[in-house]
Backbone atoms as SQL, in Angstrom:
CREATE TABLE atoms (id INTEGER PRIMARY KEY, chain TEXT, resi INTEGER, resn TEXT, atom TEXT, x REAL, y REAL, z REAL);
INSERT INTO atoms VALUES
  (1, 'A', 1, 'MET', 'N', -10.281, 0.781, -9.403),
  (2, 'A', 1, 'MET', 'CA', -10.240, 1.665, -8.267),
  (3, 'A', 1, 'MET', 'C', -9.547, 3.197, -8.403),
  (4, 'A', 2, 'SER', 'N', -9.995, 4.297, -7.929),
  (5, 'A', 2, 'SER', 'CA', -9.439, 5.700, -8.203),
  (6, 'A', 2, 'SER', 'C', -9.098, 6.166, -6.823),
  (7, 'A', 3, 'VAL', 'N', -8.122, 6.537, -6.680),
  (8, 'A', 3, 'VAL', 'CA', -7.366, 7.152, -5.196),
  (9, 'A', 3, 'VAL', 'C', -8.460, 7.818, -4.537),
  (10, 'A', 4, 'LEU', 'N', -9.173, 8.538, -4.985),
  (11, 'A', 4, 'LEU', 'CA', -10.157, 9.253, -4.230),
  (12, 'A', 4, 'LEU', 'C', -11.384, 7.698, -3.443),
  (13, 'A', 5, 'GLU', 'N', -11.731, 6.752, -4.460),
  (14, 'A', 5, 'GLU', 'CA', -12.317, 5.554, -3.813),
  (15, 'A', 5, 'GLU', 'C', -11.537, 4.839, -2.860),
  (16, 'A', 6, 'MET', 'N', -10.159, 4.580, -3.001),
  (17, 'A', 6, 'MET', 'CA', -9.270, 3.989, -2.112),
  (18, 'A', 6, 'MET', 'C', -9.457, 4.568, -0.482),
  (19, 'A', 7, 'GLN', 'N', -9.002, 6.028, -0.776),
  (20, 'A', 7, 'GLN', 'CA', -8.904, 6.521, 0.252),
  (21, 'A', 7, 'GLN', 'C', -10.539, 6.319, 1.235),
  (22, 'A', 8, 'LEU', 'N', -11.609, 6.961, 0.462),
  (23, 'A', 8, 'LEU', 'CA', -13.047, 6.465, 1.171),
  (24, 'A', 8, 'LEU', 'C', -13.441, 5.291, 1.542),
  (25, 'A', 9, 'ALA', 'N', -12.481, 4.346, 1.084),
  (26, 'A', 9, 'ALA', 'CA', -12.840, 2.986, 1.285),
  (27, 'A', 9, 'ALA', 'C', -11.728, 2.758, 3.149),
  (28, 'A', 10, 'ALA', 'N', -10.973, 3.004, 2.810),
  (29, 'A', 10, 'ALA', 'CA', -10.183, 2.837, 3.653),
  (30, 'A', 10, 'ALA', 'C', -10.679, 3.953, 5.352),
  (31, 'A', 11, 'ILE', 'N', -11.022, 4.778, 4.987),
  (32, 'A', 11, 'ILE', 'CA', -11.744, 5.721, 5.824),
  (33, 'A', 11, 'ILE', 'C', -13.184, 4.706, 6.520),
  (34, 'A', 12, 'LYS', 'N', -13.659, 4.183, 5.917),
  (35, 'A', 12, 'LYS', 'CA', -14.743, 3.547, 5.746),
  (36, 'A', 12, 'LYS', 'C', -14.296, 2.038, 6.904),
  (37, 'A', 13, 'GLU', 'N', -13.598, 1.767, 6.407),
  (38, 'A', 13, 'GLU', 'CA', -12.807, 0.433, 7.129),
  (39, 'A', 13, 'GLU', 'C', -12.241, 0.808, 8.402),
  (40, 'A', 14, 'ILE', 'N', -11.721, 2.227, 8.553),
  (41, 'A', 14, 'ILE', 'CA', -10.962, 2.532, 9.483),
  (42, 'A', 14, 'ILE', 'C', -12.358, 3.016, 10.897),
  (43, 'A', 15, 'THR', 'N', -12.936, 3.703, 10.467),
  (44, 'A', 15, 'THR', 'CA', -14.244, 4.084, 11.209),
  (45, 'A', 15, 'THR', 'C', -15.085, 2.562, 11.567),
  (46, 'A', 16, 'LYS', 'N', -14.849, 1.630, 11.282),
  (47, 'A', 16, 'LYS', 'CA', -15.446, 0.330, 11.759),
  (48, 'A', 16, 'LYS', 'C', -14.778, -0.453, 13.189),
  (49, 'A', 17, 'LEU', 'N', -13.214, 0.109, 13.169),
  (50, 'A', 17, 'LEU', 'CA', -12.360, -0.762, 13.874),
  (51, 'A', 17, 'LEU', 'C', -12.672, 0.133, 15.577),
  (52, 'A', 18, 'GLU', 'N', -13.237, -0.766, 16.731),
  (53, 'A', 18, 'GLU', 'CA', -13.088, -0.188, 17.945),
  (54, 'A', 18, 'GLU', 'C', -11.896, -0.523, 18.797),
  (55, 'A', 19, 'ASP', 'N', -11.057, -1.583, 18.406),
  (56, 'A', 19, 'ASP', 'CA', -10.042, -1.924, 19.240),
  (57, 'A', 19, 'ASP', 'C', -8.576, -0.486, 18.920),
  (58, 'A', 20, 'GLU', 'N', -8.506, -0.481, 20.237),
  (59, 'A', 20, 'GLU', 'CA', -7.449, 1.269, 20.399),
  (60, 'A', 20, 'GLU', 'C', -6.080, 0.474, 19.741),
  (61, 'A', 21, 'ASN', 'N', -5.901, -0.728, 20.309),
  (62, 'A', 21, 'ASN', 'CA', -4.592, -1.181, 20.013),
  (63, 'A', 21, 'ASN', 'C', -4.454, -1.042, 18.062),
  (64, 'A', 22, 'ALA', 'N', -5.509, -1.818, 17.376),
  (65, 'A', 22, 'ALA', 'CA', -5.602, -1.260, 16.089),
  (66, 'A', 22, 'ALA', 'C', -5.476, -0.297, 15.744),
  (67, 'A', 23, 'LEU', 'N', -6.262, 0.216, 16.205),
  (68, 'A', 23, 'LEU', 'CA', -6.258, 2.321, 15.637),
  (69, 'A', 23, 'LEU', 'C', -5.157, 2.804, 15.863),
  (70, 'A', 24, 'ARG', 'N', -4.412, 2.236, 16.446),
  (71, 'A', 24, 'ARG', 'CA', -2.871, 3.021, 17.027),
  (72, 'A', 24, 'ARG', 'C', -2.049, 2.408, 16.275),
  (73, 'A', 25, 'GLU', 'N', -2.187, 1.106, 15.554),
  (74, 'A', 25, 'GLU', 'CA', -0.956, 0.514, 15.086),
  (75, 'A', 25, 'GLU', 'C', -1.336, 0.511, 13.248),
  (76, 'A', 26, 'VAL', 'N', -2.360, 1.284, 13.097),
  (77, 'A', 26, 'VAL', 'CA', -3.045, 2.353, 11.991),
  (78, 'A', 26, 'VAL', 'C', -2.252, 3.311, 11.181),
  (79, 'A', 27, 'LEU', 'N', -2.503, 4.123, 12.882),
  (80, 'A', 27, 'LEU', 'CA', -1.741, 5.733, 12.585),
  (81, 'A', 27, 'LEU', 'C', -0.696, 5.471, 12.923),
  (82, 'A', 28, 'GLU', 'N', 0.035, 4.623, 12.951),
  (83, 'A', 28, 'GLU', 'CA', 1.233, 4.841, 13.515),
  (84, 'A', 28, 'GLU', 'C', 2.250, 3.766, 12.082),
  (85, 'A', 29, 'HIS', 'N', 1.962, 3.181, 11.287),
  (86, 'A', 29, 'HIS', 'CA', 1.534, 2.674, 9.804),
  (87, 'A', 29, 'HIS', 'C', 1.793, 3.924, 8.968),
  (88, 'A', 30, 'LEU', 'N', 0.487, 4.565, 9.295),
  (89, 'A', 30, 'LEU', 'CA', 0.119, 5.955, 8.098),
  (90, 'A', 30, 'LEU', 'C', 1.156, 6.825, 8.306),
  (91, 'A', 31, 'ALA', 'N', 1.860, 6.993, 9.741),
  (92, 'A', 31, 'ALA', 'CA', 2.874, 8.161, 10.104),
  (93, 'A', 31, 'ALA', 'C', 4.174, 7.834, 9.251),
  (94, 'A', 32, 'LYS', 'N', 4.244, 6.249, 9.230),
  (95, 'A', 32, 'LYS', 'CA', 5.400, 5.477, 8.681),
  (96, 'A', 32, 'LYS', 'C', 5.248, 5.968, 7.436),
  (97, 'A', 33, 'ILE', 'N', 4.403, 5.663, 6.654),
  (98, 'A', 33, 'ILE', 'CA', 4.558, 5.761, 5.039),
  (99, 'A', 33, 'ILE', 'C', 4.567, 7.182, 4.639),
  (100, 'A', 34, 'SER', 'N', 3.799, 8.223, 5.446),
  (101, 'A', 34, 'SER', 'CA', 3.739, 9.898, 5.631),
  (102, 'A', 34, 'SER', 'C', 5.628, 10.129, 5.685),
  (103, 'A', 35, 'SER', 'N', 6.093, 9.526, 6.375),
  (104, 'A', 35, 'SER', 'CA', 7.707, 10.320, 6.327),
  (105, 'A', 35, 'SER', 'C', 8.551, 9.467, 5.425),
  (106, 'A', 36, 'LYS', 'N', 8.137, 8.300, 5.343),
  (107, 'A', 36, 'LYS', 'CA', 9.191, 8.244, 3.998),
  (108, 'A', 36, 'LYS', 'C', 8.786, 8.601, 2.802),
  (109, 'A', 37, 'GLU', 'N', 7.750, 8.830, 2.257),
  (110, 'A', 37, 'GLU', 'CA', 7.461, 9.778, 1.150),
  (111, 'A', 37, 'GLU', 'C', 7.537, 10.961, 1.053),
  (112, 'A', 38, 'GLU', 'N', 7.619, 11.166, 2.178),
  (113, 'A', 38, 'GLU', 'CA', 8.355, 13.056, 2.137),
  (114, 'A', 38, 'GLU', 'C', 10.005, 13.039, 2.231),
  (115, 'A', 39, 'GLN', 'N', 10.722, 11.713, 2.725),
  (116, 'A', 39, 'GLN', 'CA', 12.153, 11.627, 2.648),
  (117, 'A', 39, 'GLN', 'C', 12.351, 11.835, 1.079),
  (118, 'A', 40, 'LYS', 'N', 11.682, 10.087, 0.800),
  (119, 'A', 40, 'LYS', 'CA', 12.007, 10.060, -1.016),
  (120, 'A', 40, 'LYS', 'C', 11.392, 9.143, -1.675),
  (121, 'A', 41, 'PRO', 'N', 11.340, 9.503, -2.754),
  (122, 'A', 41, 'PRO', 'CA', 10.475, 9.060, -4.328),
  (123, 'A', 41, 'PRO', 'C', 10.693, 7.277, -3.741),
  (124, 'A', 42, 'LEU', 'N', 10.068, 6.500, -3.943),
  (125, 'A', 42, 'LEU', 'CA', 9.827, 4.840, -3.997),
  (126, 'A', 42, 'LEU', 'C', 10.759, 4.732, -5.069),
  (127, 'A', 43, 'ASN', 'N', 11.261, 3.528, -5.287),
  (128, 'A', 43, 'ASN', 'CA', 12.354, 3.455, -6.768),
  (129, 'A', 43, 'ASN', 'C', 11.973, 1.803, -6.561),
  (130, 'A', 44, 'LEU', 'N', 10.985, 1.627, -7.051),
  (131, 'A', 44, 'LEU', 'CA', 10.259, 0.109, -7.371),
  (132, 'A', 44, 'LEU', 'C', 11.120, -0.784, -8.594),
  (133, 'A', 45, 'SER', 'N', 11.969, 0.403, -9.624),
  (134, 'A', 45, 'SER', 'CA', 12.494, -0.639, -10.549),
  (135, 'A', 45, 'SER', 'C', 13.431, -1.435, -10.041),
  (136, 'A', 46, 'GLN', 'N', 14.245, -1.044, -8.640),
  (137, 'A', 46, 'GLN', 'CA', 15.075, -2.387, -7.762),
  (138, 'A', 46, 'GLN', 'C', 14.687, -4.090, -7.641),
  (139, 'A', 47, 'HIS', 'N', 12.898, -3.550, -7.370),
  (140, 'A', 47, 'HIS', 'CA', 12.487, -4.883, -7.154),
  (141, 'A', 47, 'HIS', 'C', 12.265, -5.634, -8.049),
  (142, 'A', 48, 'TYR', 'N', 12.385, -4.961, -9.998),
  (143, 'A', 48, 'TYR', 'CA', 11.703, -5.784, -11.088),
  (144, 'A', 48, 'TYR', 'C', 12.250, -7.520, -11.124),
  (145, 'A', 49, 'ASN', 'N', 13.258, -7.229, -10.825),
  (146, 'A', 49, 'ASN', 'CA', 13.966, -8.878, -11.288),
  (147, 'A', 49, 'ASN', 'C', 13.468, -10.024, -10.013),
  (148, 'A', 50, 'LYS', 'N', 13.050, -9.824, -8.585),
  (149, 'A', 50, 'LYS', 'CA', 13.253, -10.159, -8.002),
  (150, 'A', 50, 'LYS', 'C', 11.175, -10.900, -8.007),
  (151, 'A', 51, 'VAL', 'N', 10.094, -9.774, -8.486),
  (152, 'A', 51, 'VAL', 'CA', 9.249, -9.542, -8.836),
  (153, 'A', 51, 'VAL', 'C', 9.033, -10.412, -9.982),
  (154, 'A', 52, 'LYS', 'N', 10.043, -10.436, -11.175),
  (155, 'A', 52, 'LYS', 'CA', 9.559, -11.078, -12.571),
  (156, 'A', 52, 'LYS', 'C', 9.912, -12.778, -12.120),
  (157, 'A', 53, 'GLU', 'N', 10.677, -12.969, -11.066),
  (158, 'A', 53, 'GLU', 'CA', 11.299, -14.284, -10.843),
  (159, 'A', 53, 'GLU', 'C', 10.025, -14.960, -10.008),
  (160, 'A', 54, 'GLN', 'N', 9.324, -14.031, -9.201),
  (161, 'A', 54, 'GLN', 'CA', 8.457, -14.705, -8.534),
  (162, 'A', 54, 'GLN', 'C', 6.669, -14.994, -8.775),
  (163, 'A', 55, 'TYR', 'N', 6.787, -13.827, -9.992),
  (164, 'A', 55, 'TYR', 'CA', 5.345, -13.582, -10.404),
  (165, 'A', 55, 'TYR', 'C', 5.425, -13.745, -11.668),
  (166, 'A', 56, 'GLY', 'N', 6.601, -14.187, -12.771),
  (167, 'A', 56, 'GLY', 'CA', 6.431, -13.967, -13.978),
  (168, 'A', 56, 'GLY', 'C', 5.459, -13.948, -14.690),
  (169, 'A', 57, 'ASN', 'N', 4.845, -15.162, -14.239),
  (170, 'A', 57, 'ASN', 'CA', 3.334, -15.973, -15.180),
  (171, 'A', 57, 'ASN', 'C', 2.469, -15.147, -15.219),
  (172, 'A', 58, 'VAL', 'N', 1.816, -14.550, -13.646),
  (173, 'A', 58, 'VAL', 'CA', 0.736, -13.445, -13.553),
  (174, 'A', 58, 'VAL', 'C', 1.407, -12.452, -13.915),
  (175, 'A', 59, 'LEU', 'N', 2.434, -11.886, -13.890),
  (176, 'A', 59, 'LEU', 'CA', 2.427, -10.321, -15.080),
  (177, 'A', 59, 'LEU', 'C', 2.230, -10.714, -16.229),
  (178, 'A', 60, 'GLN', 'N', 2.852, -11.661, -16.952),
  (179, 'A', 60, 'GLN', 'CA', 2.581, -12.045, -18.124),
  (180, 'A', 60, 'GLN', 'C', 1.139, -12.588, -18.238),
  (181, 'A', 61, 'LYS', 'N', 0.111, -13.135, -17.395),
  (182, 'A', 61, 'LYS', 'CA', -1.196, -13.113, -17.969),
  (183, 'A', 61, 'LYS', 'C', -2.145, -11.720, -17.489),
  (184, 'A', 62, 'LEU', 'N', -1.376, -10.918, -16.648),
  (185, 'A', 62, 'LEU', 'CA', -2.034, -9.309, -16.638),
  (186, 'A', 62, 'LEU', 'C', -1.867, -8.380, -17.899),
  (187, 'A', 63, 'ALA', 'N', -0.656, -8.612, -18.331),
  (188, 'A', 63, 'ALA', 'CA', -0.420, -7.959, -19.503),
  (189, 'A', 63, 'ALA', 'C', -0.770, -8.120, -20.478),
  (190, 'A', 64, 'GLN', 'N', -1.914, -9.238, -21.159),
  (191, 'A', 64, 'GLN', 'CA', -2.283, -9.931, -22.172),
  (192, 'A', 64, 'GLN', 'C', -3.748, -9.459, -21.420);
């Protein structure tokens, strides 16, 4: 799924929400993600060993 497709899917799901608290939570989460992205890039390599321990078999199957 491309980024554009994911954006459209997210918008579609958000438009279904009618609960004000849920929408507020989504907006707060998006603002939090946006501010983190502006501050520094994600460094996922620091989590590699932990992910490898937990999901090593799954990652190996995906690689095949």
